[in-house]
C-alpha positions, -999 to 999 in steps of 0.1 A, spaced: -869 387 478 -850 354 486 -841 346 449 -828 382 446 -807 379 478 -794 345 466 -785 360 433 -767 389 449 -748 366 472 -737 343 444 -727 374 423 -706 387 452 -690 353 457 -682 349 420 -667 384 418 -646 380 449 -634 346 437 -624 359 404 -605 389 418 -588 372 448 -585 337 431 -568 351 400 -543 370 421 -534 338 439 -532 322 405 -507 348 393 -486 341 424 -489 304 417 -476 309 382 -446 329 396 -439 300 420 -441 274 392 -418 293 369 -392 301 396 -393 266 411 -385 252 376 -356 277 371 -327 292 391 -345 324 399 -351 335 435 -386 329 447 -392 364 462 -364 388 453 -363 387 415 -386 409 394 -412 393 370 -398 392 335 -404 375 301 -387 341 302 -375 346 266 -362 381 263 -358 388 301 -377 421 297 -390 433 331 -428 433 331 -448 465 337 -476 466 362 -502 464 335 -486 432 322 -492 416 356 -529 418 358 -542 382 361 -561 369 331 -567 403 315 -530 409 307 -528 375 289 -559 382 268 -549 418 262 -514 408 248 -529 379 228 -508 354 247 -475 369 235 -448 390 251 -452 427 240 -414 431 237 -403 400 218 -436 386 206 -427 352 221 -457 330 228 -466 330 265 -473 295 279 -510 287 281 -503 275 316 -504 311 329 -540 315 318 -551 280 328 -538 284 364 -553 319 367 -587 304 357 -585 274 380 -577 293 412 -609 314 411 -629 281 408 -610 268 439 -619 300 458 -655 298 446 -658 263 461 -643 276 493 -668 304 496 -700 289 482 -722 277 512 -734 245 495 -699 234 485 -682 204 500 -652 226 510 -672 256 523 -648 277 545 -625 246 549 -591 262 550 -574 228 550 -589 219 516 -582 253 502 -545 253 511 -540 216 501 -557 222 468 -537 253 461 -503 236 468 -514 206 447 -521 229 418 -486 243 420 -471 208 423 -491 196 392 -475 221 368 -441 221 385 -437 184 380 -453 186 345 -427 211 333 -396 201 352 -401 166 366 -398 182 400 -419 180 432 -401 205 454 -395 193 490 -405 227 505 -440 222 491 -445 185 496 -429 188 531 -454 216 538 -483 193 529 -469 167 554 -467 194 581 -503 205 572 -514 169 577 -496 168 611 -514 200 622 -549 189 610 -545 154 624 -535 169 658 -566 191 661 -588 163 648 -574 139 674 -561 115 647 -524 122 650 -512 88 661 -534 68 637 -524 90 607 -487 90 618 -486 52 618 -505 50 585 -482 75 569 -451 57 581 -463 24 568 -472 39 534 -439 57 531 -419 25 539 -440 4 516 -435 28 486 -397 30 494 -395 -8 491 -417 -6 460 -393 19 445 -362 -1 454 -375 -33 438 -386 -16 406 -353 3 403 -335 -30 405 -358 -46 379 -357 -17 353 -321 -5 361 -332 31 364 -350 55 387 -387 46 380 -403 62 410 -392 95 425 -388 103 462 -409 134 456 -438 111 445 -434 91 477 -434 122 499 -465 135 481 -483 101 486 -473 102 523 -487 137 525 -520 125 511 -521 97 537 -513 121 565 -541 145 554 -568 122 542 -561 86 553 -545 55 538 -576 46 518 -574 78 498 -537 72 492 -540 36 480 -569 46 457 -549 76 445 -519 54 436 -541 29 418 -557 56 397 -524 72 390 -508 40 377 -538 33 354 -539 69 341 -501 71 337 -500 37 320 -527 46 295 -509 79 288 -475 62 283 -490 36 259 -507 63 239 -474 83 236 -456 51 225 -483 43 199 -481 78 186 -443 74 185 -437 105 206 -418 86 233 -400 53 237 -404 27 264 -374 40 282 -385 76 284 -399 87 317 -430 108 323 -438 129 353 -459 109 377 -469 137 400 -497 150 378 -513 116 377 -510 113 414 -529 146 418 -556 136 392 -559 103 409 -563 120 443 -591 142 429 -609 111 416 -603 91 448 -614 119 471 -647 124 453 -654 87 452 -643 75 487 -657 105 506 -690 107 488 -699 75 471 -688 51 497 -683 70 530 -681 39 551 -646 33 537 -634 67 548 -620 69 584 -627 102 601 
């Protein structure tokens, strides 16, 4: 009976994750689009970005609506960005890890909220070179709250202050050298939020990974002649990818480097 019970439990977790997670994914898509535009976050109706046609209820069903419409607006046949489907597929995975008992983030609301906000920030910066202060600031506040209850507030506050000042100096020097804005304040706030939530080791490793990944990506674009050396790329997505790599490595492979 145990395998049957286990199968039933996993089936329920998967089903719940798909239903609830995809709904949160739909909301994340709405946030991403409106943060990248001038639309109100909560008062405006959902509409096609191209023809401005108000969407029907059937057009708002996560995942299913995209597949049913073939990735196109039913009114103007404009292609709908694949990002809508991607986000609505990622969020159920996030919720599955939150609900699955053997997961590293089982019932860890801190990880769930942090991961969800990072997902929104990833695509917001990718599409508009924007890391909105309300979201990055929320992550800083989240770090403050979790540090307080974990009795690490003073240590994390000092670490975050040092990291923030260090990156501000780094930004100032590089801006003087390259005569342009090379490193956004949103990136610094995001790195500070990572420090406040997970410690300075994760932050430094995240930045190191982000620089390497961003550098390789820039070189590839230059070699393919899709960008010049003076063109900027959004750094936020590389910070987030670097954070995922660093979190997995520093908290699992070498736990002695991670300060609880």
